[in-house]
Structures are given as C-alpha cells and as structure tokens.
Phi, psi and omega in degrees: 000132182280146178289140180291339182274336186229122178294146182292143178086359179274153180272150176291147180289137176241172178299322180294314186281340181274357174076032182269004179287137183297320180297325178290332182280311185262349183104173182290169180290145176201162179289163173291145173287130184298329186266003185232152171282135184293136175268175176302318180297318178297320178294319178295320179296320178294322176297320177296319178297316178300318180295317179295316181292326179294323178293323179287314185293314186264352181065031180246168177293146180302330181288352178280359179247093186298153180301324179302316179290323177298316180297319178296323180285329181283329186306307180295331179292316180293316180297320179297320180294319179293318179297320179295320180291319180296327179292338181273352175291135181229155177299150000271118170254117186252123174239120183247126176257107184261132175249119181255000000 
C-alpha cells in the first residue's frame, strides 16, 4: 500500500535535486561589472567564481576553499569597487538631513 504523503516510485529529495546549491540560486560565478557598485548577489557570484577558479588552479575540491578565506579574498575587491564608484560621484550630490 502506498503512503498518502508520498507517491509510489518517487525518489527521496536530496540536496542536489532540491535546488539548495547557491550557484543554482544566484547563478554562476562572474566578475564584478566595472560600471556598477557590487550588490550582495554580485558579491556572491564573485565568491562562487573564486571558488571555481581555486578548484581549477589548485586541482582540489571546491570545499577545500573555506568561506572564511573566500571572504578575506573578496573584501579588498569589494572595497576597491566601492572606492572607484565613490570617486565618480560629482557635484551636485545633495544630502538633506530633515528634522521634523
């Protein structure tokens, strides 16, 4: 007798089949766009790219590149992109502090 919750003949859900991989969620790895300030999604994509490249370069499993190291490598890249974007702001940039 088949269970009412699970149709007969179906496979159990796994991490791969349930779509919980970050790359499947945000897309594949890619460089920052030169003309844009990086978003959270952009930073995650760049981290995925670093992880993919480390596996190719070193011939190791992707899991051999800890998230802590990815974050350390991403930090100067994000800061450089923000500094470059801030330098492109030109007058008139108006910031109003309103007290009501």
